[in-house]
N, C-alpha and C positions, 0 to 999 in steps of 0.2 A: 515468929522468925525475925531475926535482926537483919539489917541491911547487909551486914558482912557475910552472912551465910549464903552459900550458893544454892540456887534452885535448879532443878532439872528444867530443861528448855526444849520447846518444839518450834523455836523461831525459824529454823531452817525449813519448816513445812508450810510457811506462810508465803503466799504470793501477794505482793503489794499492788494496790490499784489506786489510781488517782481519780477520785470522784469529781473533783473540780469545784464542788459546792458542799455545804454542810450536809452530812448524812443524817436523815431523820428516821430511817428505819432500815433494818436488814432482815431478810427472810431466806429460807431455802425451800424451793418448790421441787419436790423429788430430790434430785441431787444438783439442781441448778440454783446457785446463789443469786440473790437479787439485792441490789443496793439501791435504796430510795434516797434521792437528793431533794433538797428543800425547794428547788425551782422547777418542779413538775416532771422531772425525768426519773426513770429507773435505769440501772445498768444491769443487763443480763449477762452474768459472768460465764463466759465460755471461750472458745478460741478467738472470737472477734470482739468480745466485751461490748456487744451492741447496746446503744442507748435508745430508749423508747420514750417518747413524750406522751404522758398520760393526762396532764393538766395544763391549762393556759394560766399558769400562776403557781402559787405555792401548794405543796402537798402538806396537809395539816394532820393527817393521821393515816395509819396503815394497819391491816390485820391479815393474817394468813392461817390456813388450815393445813399447810404443808403441801398442798396441791395447787392452789390458786391464791392470788393476792388481791385484796380489796383496798382501794385508796379513796380518801376524801380530800377535796381541795377547796381553795377560796374562789374557784370559778363556779362553784355550785354543783360540781359533778361528783358522782360516785362511779368509780371505774373498777373493772375486774381485769386481771391479767393472769394468763397461764402460758408457760413456754410452748405448749402445743398449739393453742388457738390464738394467742396474742391478746391485744387489748379489746375490751368491749364495754359499752356504756350501760350502767345499771340504772342510773337516775340522773336527772339534771334539773336544776332550779336556780333561783336567784340568790339564795342565802348560802353563806359559807357552810361547808360540811365540816363540823368540828371534830366529830368522833365517828369511828366505824368499828364494827365487830362482825366476825364470821364464825359460824358454828360448825361443828364437825359433820353435821348432816345437811348442810346447804343453806342454813338460815343466814340472812344478811340484815344488819341493822345499821342505821346511821342517824346522827342528830344534827339539827340545824337550829341552834339556840335552844329554845324551850320545847321544840317539837322533836319527838323521836319517831323514826320510821322503821318498819320491820317487815320482812317478807320471808316466807319459807321456800320461795322459789317455785311454788306450785299455784299460789293464788294471788290475790291482790295485795298491794302494800297497805299495811295498817299503820295508823298514827296514834300517838299518845301525846297530849299536851301536859306540860309540867308547870309548876309555879315558878321555877327558876331554871336556868340553863343546865342541860345535861353536861356533866364533866367527864363521864366515863361510861363505857358500855361493856358488858361481858355476858356471853351466853352461858347457860347452865350446860353441864357436860352431856346431858340427855334431854330429849324433848325440845319443844320450841318455847323456851322461857328466857327472859332477859333481865339482867340486873343493871340498874341505872343509878349512878351516883350524881348528887346534886347538893345544893345548899340545904342544910338541916337533915341530911341522911341519904337514904337510898330507896328506890322503888323496884319491886319485882313485878314483872308484867308477862302475862301469857297473851301475845298478840292475837291469837286465833280464837280466844275465848271472849267473843263479843258480849258486852253487857256485864261482864265480871269486873269488879273493881280491883285495880292493882293493889298489891300488898305494900304497905308503908313500913319502912324501917327507919325510925327516927333517932337522931342524935344531933344535938346543937352543933353549929359550926359549918364551915365550908368543906365539903368532901370533894376531892379532886380526881379520884380514880377508883376503880372497883375491880375485884377479882372474886370468883366463885371457886370454892375448893373442888378438887376432882371427884370427891364423894358427894358433892352437892349439899353438905351439911352446914357449911359456913359461908358467909359473905363478909369480905373485908374491904375497907376503903382506906385510901390515903387521905390526909387532911391538910388544910392550909397550915395548921400548926405542925410541929415536928413530931407526929405520932400517927398511928393507925387506929382505926376503930373497926370492931367486928361484931357480928351477930351469929349466935347459934340458932339455926332456923327451927329446930324442933320445939324450942320453948322461948325463943326471943331473948335469950341471955346475952347481955352486952359483954364485949371484950375490949379492953383498952390496952394498947401496946405502945408504950412511950419510952422516953429516955434518949431519943435521937438528938444529936447536935445540929442537924439540918433537916430540911423537908425530905420526905421519902418520895422519890419520883419514879422508882422502878420496883416492881414486884414480880416474882416468878416462883411457881410451884416446883419443888424438886421431884425427882422420880418417885412415883407412887403416892405423891401428895403428902409425904411425911412432914415436910417443912415448907414454910413460905419464906423464901429468901428475899431480902430487901436491901435497898441502898440507903443513903442518908447518914452514914457514919464513916469512920476511918477503916472499917472492915465490914464484910458482909454479915448482916444480922439475920439469923434463921429462927423463926418462931415454930415451935412444934405443934402439929395438928393431927397426929396419929391417934391420940387418946380421945376419950369420950368428951372431955371438956375443952379440947384444943389447947391454946396457950395459957389458959387461966390457971394461976398458981404455979406456973413453970417458968424457968429462966430460958432465954434464947441461947442458941449455939452461935458462936462467933468464929468466923474463919477468914482467911486471906487478909490479914492486917497489912495496912500500908506501912511504909518505912517512916512516915511522918504523920503525926496527929492532925496536921493541917490539911492533909489530902483527904478527899472524900470518895466513897464509892458512888458512881453515877448510874451504873447499869448492872443488872444481874440477869443471868439466864441459866436455869437449871437444865442439866443434861437429861435427855429424854429416856435414857436406858440405864443409867447408873447414878449413884449418889455423889455427883460432882456438880459444882457450881462455877460458871464462868463469871468473873468479876472485873468490871472496868472502872477506872479511876479518873479523877479530874486531871491527873498529870499524864494520862495516856497509857498507863500501865494496864495490862490484862493478865490476870492470873486464873488458872484452873485449879480449884481446890477441892480435895476430897473431904466429905463431911465427917466421916468416921474418925479420922486422925489429924485432919488439917493439912495433910501433905499437899504441896503446891508444885505446879508446873508453870513456868514462865512462857507466855505466848507472845507478849509484846513488851518491849522496853519502854519506859516512860520518856516522852519527848515534849511534854508541856501541852499537848493537844488533847482535850478531854474526850473520853469515849462517850459516844452518843447512842450507839446501838450494837447489840449482840444477838446472834441467833444460831441455833443448831439445826441440822437436818433431823428428820424423824429417827433415823438410825444412829445419830450421834457421831457419824463419821466425817461430816462436813461442818465447818464453823466459819461464820462470816461476821465481820465487825466494821464499824465506821466511826468517824470522829467529827467533832464540831468544825474542824478546819478543813474537811474535805478529803481526808485520807481514809483508806479502806484496805481490807485484806481478806483473803480466804485461806483457810488451813484445812488440809486433809489429815485426819487423825485416826 
């Protein structure tokens, strides 16, 4: 689509919110949008837009299961928040909490440098020591199993299987984030280089997804796990994962191209109920794009403020975003 072509727009459905600080995460808990700011606060978007302080310092990572929010901070705390019960302390220590993860069945994980901690909420906290710092955490869709990215690959860990050695997925280089496919057949990592690496777990087959002009900093599975949407280019790059071999030997689908090759996709978020991807750009543009035909809807005009976070509610009717400059908004769709 060229810049001169007009897109359908839902800008009139967006309520603007001044976050005041850089937005490091957005989530929707039930139908309650949550905006996470860099300096320890969250904004609970409702009639009062109440601000709740969760950390004495910066929030370094966030995760949500659609019901509650988990945050990790440089104050050494892991916090949980839900609109019904408010904030509660999960863990506290001296080391920065770099990464957090939350499973659909109540499992919580967090990392402090080379140490990964995990609990299923019923027993004690288990720990795993790595050779290098954990850079990403992701739970498998079922069971209590965790994928951890780090230097030279990834580790798969069953925290409650004491005495069992974690499974190593090796590939040279620095791996900076991790995702597990919804069918639990694939593990994919972002890398310090401008590429992705993946493993097919049934046989350990490697998958290399390259060709990006910039680092991939955002990944999101689309509805049904058919595609993995990614940032790092002037358009959203979607790798196919519905077949037996995943993306191997297949070309990606590309949607939501920016008007300028100099602009980059910063953040992607797959719609939970239909094959649509929300795409945020370095110039502040947000597009909603349909995978089947590339049709686009404009949600936010570019203003030079890079998009830093996007999130949908579970039913896909509420959408929330934030920017590096402290702007945010909520749309009812």
